[in-house]
C-alpha positions as CSV (number, residue, x, y, z in Angstrom):
1,M,2.2,-0.4,14.3
2,R,0.9,-3.7,15.8
3,L,-2.7,-4.9,15.4
4,L,-4.6,-7.8,16.9
5,V,-7.2,-9.7,14.9
6,V,-9.6,-11.6,17.2
7,N,-11.9,-14.3,15.8
8,G,-14.7,-15.7,18.0
9,P,-16.6,-19.0,18.2
10,N,-16.7,-21.4,15.3
11,L,-14.4,-19.4,13.1
12,N,-11.9,-22.1,13.6
13,R,-14.3,-24.1,11.4
14,L,-13.9,-21.9,8.4
15,G,-13.6,-23.9,5.2
16,L,-15.7,-26.7,6.7
17,R,-18.7,-24.8,8.2
18,E,-21.4,-23.7,5.8
19,P,-19.2,-23.0,2.8
20,A,-22.2,-21.4,0.9
21,V,-22.2,-18.7,3.6
22,Y,-18.5,-18.5,4.7
23,G,-16.6,-19.8,1.6
24,N,-14.0,-22.5,1.3
25,Q,-11.0,-20.7,2.8
26,T,-9.8,-21.7,6.2
27,L,-8.8,-19.7,9.2
28,S,-5.2,-20.5,8.4
29,D,-5.7,-19.1,4.9
30,L,-7.1,-15.9,6.4
31,E,-4.2,-15.6,8.8
32,K,-1.7,-16.0,5.9
33,Q,-3.5,-13.3,3.9
34,L,-3.3,-11.0,6.9
35,E,0.4,-11.8,7.3
36,D,0.9,-10.8,3.7
37,L,-1.1,-7.6,4.1
38,A,0.9,-6.7,7.2
39,K,4.2,-7.1,5.3
40,E,2.8,-5.0,2.4
41,I,1.8,-2.1,4.6
42,H,4.7,-2.4,7.1
43,I,2.8,-3.3,10.2
44,T,2.5,-6.4,12.4
45,I,-0.7,-8.4,12.8
46,D,-1.1,-11.1,15.5
47,C,-4.1,-13.4,15.3
48,F,-6.2,-15.0,18.0
49,Q,-9.2,-17.3,17.9
50,S,-11.3,-18.7,20.7
51,N,-14.6,-20.3,21.2
52,H,-14.7,-19.1,24.8
53,E,-16.1,-15.7,25.8
54,G,-13.8,-15.2,28.8
55,D,-10.7,-15.8,26.7
56,I,-11.8,-13.2,24.2
57,I,-12.5,-10.7,27.0
58,D,-9.1,-11.4,28.6
59,K,-7.4,-10.9,25.2
60,L,-9.1,-7.6,24.7
61,H,-8.1,-6.4,28.1
62,E,-4.5,-7.4,27.4
63,A,-4.5,-5.8,23.9
64,E,-4.5,-2.3,25.3
65,E,-0.9,-2.8,26.6
66,T,0.5,-4.2,23.3
67,Y,-1.5,-3.2,20.3
68,A,-2.5,0.0,18.5
69,G,-5.9,-1.4,17.6
70,V,-8.1,-4.6,17.2
71,V,-10.1,-6.1,14.4
72,I,-12.7,-8.4,15.8
73,N,-15.2,-10.9,14.4
74,P,-17.1,-11.8,17.6
75,G,-19.0,-14.5,15.7
76,A,-22.3,-15.3,17.4
77,F,-21.2,-13.3,20.5
78,T,-21.9,-10.3,18.3
79,H,-25.6,-10.6,19.0
80,Y,-25.8,-11.1,22.7
81,S,-22.4,-10.7,24.5
82,Y,-22.7,-7.6,26.6
83,A,-19.6,-8.9,28.4
84,I,-17.5,-8.6,25.1
85,R,-19.3,-5.3,24.4
86,D,-18.2,-4.0,27.8
87,A,-14.6,-5.3,27.3
88,I,-14.4,-3.4,24.0
89,A,-15.8,-0.2,25.7
90,S,-13.3,-0.6,28.5
91,I,-10.2,-0.3,26.4
92,T,-8.9,2.9,24.9
93,I,-7.5,1.5,21.6
94,P,-9.9,1.5,18.6
95,V,-11.7,-1.7,17.6
96,M,-13.1,-2.5,14.1
97,E,-15.8,-5.1,13.8
98,V,-15.9,-7.4,10.8
99,H,-18.2,-10.2,9.6
100,I,-17.7,-12.5,6.6
101,S,-21.4,-12.8,5.7
102,N,-24.0,-10.0,5.5
103,I,-25.6,-10.4,8.9
104,H,-28.6,-8.4,7.7
105,K,-29.4,-11.0,5.0
106,R,-29.4,-13.9,7.5
107,E,-31.6,-15.0,10.4
108,E,-33.4,-12.2,12.3
109,F,-31.4,-12.7,15.5
110,R,-28.2,-11.9,13.5
111,H,-29.4,-8.4,12.5
112,T,-28.5,-6.8,15.8
113,S,-24.9,-6.3,16.9
114,V,-24.5,-5.4,20.6
115,T,-20.8,-4.9,20.0
116,A,-20.9,-2.5,17.0
117,P,-21.9,0.6,19.0
118,V,-18.6,0.6,20.9
119,T,-16.4,0.1,17.8
120,V,-15.0,2.6,15.3
121,G,-16.8,0.8,12.4
122,Q,-18.3,-2.4,11.1
123,I,-17.6,-4.1,7.8
124,I,-20.0,-6.9,6.8
125,G,-20.7,-9.2,3.9
126,L,-17.5,-8.9,1.9
127,G,-16.1,-12.3,2.7
128,M,-12.5,-12.6,3.8
129,Y,-11.7,-9.4,2.0
130,G,-13.6,-7.6,4.8
131,Y,-10.7,-8.3,7.1
132,H,-8.4,-6.6,4.6
133,L,-10.6,-3.6,4.6
134,A,-11.0,-3.6,8.4
135,V,-7.2,-3.6,8.8
136,L,-6.8,-0.7,6.3
137,G,-9.6,1.2,7.9
138,L,-8.3,0.7,11.4
139,V,-4.8,1.8,10.4
140,K,-6.3,5.0,8.9
141,N,-8.3,5.6,12.1
142,I,-5.2,5.1,14.3
143,K,-3.3,7.6,12.1
144,G,-6.1,10.1,12.3
145,E,-6.8,10.0,8.5
């Protein structure tokens, strides 16, 4: 099984950006943890990060041909990108949304996800461990468990 993990805008700044909110681990640290998890559960995980909406949309479209599912942290696009929402809705593979921080404890504009309604689930507020749970949940979803 091969999964894609997509990280949106500013997540390349993990470890530097608001450590009180996002922690001190970097995107590279996260990708290494996901690589270790993949080996442990005998799957393949590819990671992609972009600060550009169109690149994320293109990657989601391409994912359908290569991956069994997608874990996505759309970053700020979560709250207003109907284009990413439509890209998720347009593919037939399952998508799991994840957020490092608890978006419901933050600014009002972050409380709404326009992308969540077209995903199989959403994991929020568990730090980097949320990605681990998102992968495990997505694998179970794909296997019909």
